[in-house]
C-alpha positions as CSV (number, residue, x, y, z in Angstrom):
1,M,91.2,103.9,94.7
2,L,93.7,105.0,92.2
3,K,93.3,109.0,93.0
4,K,94.6,107.6,96.4
5,S,97.4,105.7,95.4
6,L,98.9,108.8,92.9
7,T,99.0,110.6,95.6
8,K,100.9,108.7,97.4
9,L,103.4,108.3,94.6
10,R,104.3,112.1,95.1
11,G,106.9,113.0,92.7
12,L,106.7,109.1,91.5
13,A,103.4,109.4,90.5
14,Q,104.6,109.8,86.5
15,E,106.9,107.4,86.0
16,A,104.1,105.1,87.8
17,V,101.9,106.3,85.2
18,R,104.3,105.4,82.6
19,E,104.7,102.2,83.6
20,I,100.8,101.2,83.4
21,L,100.9,102.6,80.3
22,G,103.3,99.3,79.2
23,L,99.5,97.0,79.2
24,K,98.6,99.4,75.9
25,Q,100.4,97.1,74.0
26,N,100.0,93.8,76.6
27,P,97.0,94.0,79.3
28,Y,98.4,90.5,79.9
29,L,102.3,91.8,80.9
30,G,100.9,91.3,84.7
31,H,100.7,88.1,86.4
32,Q,97.3,86.8,87.3
33,L,96.7,86.2,90.9
34,K,94.8,83.5,92.6
35,G,92.1,83.5,95.9
36,S,90.2,85.7,97.2
37,L,91.9,88.0,94.0
38,L,91.1,85.3,91.7
39,G,90.4,87.4,87.9
40,V,92.4,89.8,89.3
41,R,96.4,90.8,87.7
42,A,99.3,92.7,88.8
43,L,101.8,95.0,87.5
44,A,105.4,94.1,88.9
45,F,107.3,96.8,88.5
46,S,110.2,99.7,90.7
47,L,110.9,103.4,91.2
48,K,114.0,104.5,92.9
49,G,114.7,101.0,93.8
50,V,111.2,100.2,95.8
51,A,109.0,97.0,94.0
52,Y,105.4,98.7,93.5
53,R,102.6,96.9,92.3
54,A,99.8,97.7,90.3
55,A,96.2,95.0,90.3
56,Y,94.2,95.3,87.7
57,I,91.1,93.4,86.3
58,V,91.6,93.5,82.4
59,Q,88.4,93.7,80.8
60,E,87.9,90.8,77.5
61,D,85.6,92.7,75.6
62,D,87.6,95.2,74.4
63,K,91.1,95.1,76.2
64,T,90.6,97.6,77.9
65,C,93.4,97.5,81.6
66,L,91.2,99.1,85.1
67,V,93.4,99.4,87.3
68,F,92.6,99.8,91.2
69,M,95.1,100.0,93.2
70,I,99.1,101.5,92.6
71,G,101.3,100.9,96.1
72,P,104.5,99.3,97.6
73,H,104.5,95.7,97.3
74,E,105.5,95.0,101.3
75,G,101.7,94.1,102.2
76,F,99.7,95.1,99.2
77,Y,98.3,91.7,98.1
78,E,96.9,91.9,101.4
79,K,95.3,95.2,100.9
80,A,94.0,94.8,97.9
81,A,92.1,91.9,98.8
82,A,90.8,93.2,101.9
83,G,89.8,96.3,99.6
84,Q,92.0,99.0,101.2
85,R,94.0,101.5,100.5
86,P,98.2,101.0,99.5
């Protein structure tokens, strides 16, 4: 799912990856989600004036982040909960 998310970003993929790499310094940078996405965190960032989100899970044993979805903020949480592509 992540590879397809990055492909849809086209020319913005590198910028999105740069934003996400901030999680290396602080895996808890994003906010904790609730409901059906409990245990998932979301990192908010903007690219070219558009709000995006990256959904990820922190693996507590080694504090690594597993990013599984990136997409525009609009409808993002509903798609993540349904396991759909953004």
